[in-house]
C-alpha positions in Angstrom: 233.5 21.5 118.9 230.6 22.0 116.4 229.1 24.4 118.2 232.3 26.4 118.5 232.6 26.1 114.7 228.9 27.1 114.1 229.5 30.1 116.5 232.7 31.1 114.7 231.0 31.0 111.2 228.1 33.2 112.5 230.5 35.5 114.2 232.7 35.7 110.8 229.4 36.7 109.0 228.8 39.6 111.4 232.1 40.5 112.4 231.8 43.5 110.1 229.4 45.1 112.7 230.9 43.9 115.8 232.7 46.3 118.1 235.5 45.0 120.6 233.2 45.0 123.3 230.9 42.8 121.6 233.7 40.5 120.8 234.5 40.4 124.4 231.2 39.6 125.5 230.9 36.8 122.9 234.2 35.3 123.9 233.5 35.5 127.3 230.3 33.5 126.9 232.3 30.8 124.9 234.6 30.8 128.1 231.5 30.4 130.3 230.3 27.5 128.1 233.6 25.9 128.1 234.0 26.2 124.3 237.3 28.3 124.9 239.6 28.2 127.6 240.1 31.2 129.6 243.9 31.6 128.4 243.0 31.4 124.9 240.3 34.1 125.1 242.8 37.2 124.5 244.1 35.7 121.6 240.8 34.8 120.1 239.4 38.4 120.7 242.6 40.0 119.0 242.2 37.6 116.0 238.5 38.3 115.7 238.8 42.0 116.0 241.8 42.3 113.7 239.9 40.1 111.3 236.9 42.7 111.6 239.2 45.3 110.6 240.8 43.7 107.7 237.2 43.1 106.5 236.3 46.7 107.1 239.3 47.6 105.0 238.5 45.2 102.4 235.0 46.5 102.1 236.2 50.2 102.1 238.5 49.2 99.1 235.6 47.7 97.3 233.6 50.7 97.8 236.4 52.8 96.4 237.0 50.7 93.5 233.4 51.3 92.8 233.1 54.9 93.2 236.1 55.2 91.0 234.2 53.3 88.2 231.4 55.6 88.5 232.0 58.8 86.2 230.6 61.9 88.0 227.9 63.8 86.1 227.9 67.6 86.1 224.9 69.9 86.0 226.4 70.9 82.6 226.2 67.4 81.3 222.6 67.0 82.3 221.6 70.2 80.6 223.3 69.1 77.5 221.5 65.8 77.7 218.4 67.6 78.3 219.1 69.6 75.0 219.7 66.9 72.9 216.6 65.3 74.0 214.7 68.5 73.3 216.3 68.5 69.6 215.4 64.7 69.2 212.0 65.2 70.4 211.5 68.2 67.8 212.9 66.2 65.1 210.4 63.3 65.8 207.7 65.7 65.8 208.9 67.3 62.6 209.1 63.9 60.8 205.8 62.9 62.2 204.2 66.0 60.9 205.7 65.3 57.5 204.6 61.9 57.5 200.9 62.8 58.4 201.0 65.7 55.6 201.8 62.9 53.2 198.9 60.7 54.3 196.6 63.7 53.8 197.9 64.4 50.4 197.2 60.8 49.1 
């Protein structure tokens, strides 16, 4: 029984990447090892595949939520930021020049 639980947990972690074919092969192996009765196999397969689909959908929702949170940046936004940076850099240079002039006068 502990072996079955361990395998179930490992399968649960990787169920997002498993195809139905892989689930069938995994459950068939469990049947061969006596961990699952043959009559239970179809139900186990269906539950695991359904769980994988649920988890995939949940992952899709999370990805959509994160993408919705991200504000798209346009080329115009980037150009505007670059313009502001250039203005600030020029202003810093101007102020630095004034400071250098004051030191020379002293």
